[in-house]
C-alpha positions, 0 to 999 in steps of 0.5 A, a space after each residue: 501542473 501543466 496547462 495541458 492537464 485539466 484543473 487539479 480538482 478534476 484530476 483528483 476526482 478522476 483518481 478517486 473515481 478510478 480508485 472506487 471502481 477498482 481501476 488501479 487494482 486492475 492496473 497493478 494486477 495486470 502489471 504484476 502478471 507480465 513476465 511470469 510469476 514472481 520468484 522473490 517478493 519484497 514487503 515494506 512500508 513508508 509513512 506519508 505526512 499530510 500537510 493539510 488534514 482538516 478534521 483528522 479526528 472525525 473519520 480518521 478510520 475512514 481516511 486511514 489517518 493517524 497522529 504520530 510525532 510529526 502530525 497527521 499521516 498515513 502508512 503505505 504498505 507494499 508488495 513488489 516482485 524481484 523486477 520491482 513491479 507492484 503486486 499490492 498496496 495497502 494504506 493504514 494510519 501512520 501509527 499502525 504497526 507493520 503487522 497490520 499491513 502485512 495481514 492485508 498483504 500476506 494473501 497476495 504473496 505467491 506460494 512458490 516465492 521467497 519473501 524479503 522484509 525488514 525487521 518490522 515484518 519479522 514475526 512467527 505468524 508471518 513466517 508460518 503464513 509464508 511457509 504454508 
């Protein structure tokens, strides 16, 4: 980090506080509404490896960390529109299937749009929910 920013701990504390207050959710909501409703929505996830994970066994559910073959990690599920603007993000343990992330994100899908997703999101339940 450059010297123009405060110490890393301060930036982390701000990030955590803003997360707890819902600032990031408000930012995503505002950005996703600029330019009108989304006609196409993409859903996908990515796994994130945690390099330092002290106490993974304690409180793993709270921190959305799980063990996979390469070690402890999380999975970030995301919805974005056809302009690649974020609509919603959801974090789970890395060893959780994409269906769990989809369950949390499905209510955020616009009713008039088209959903694009890979085979990890291909299920009858997801199809019925999007069609409704």
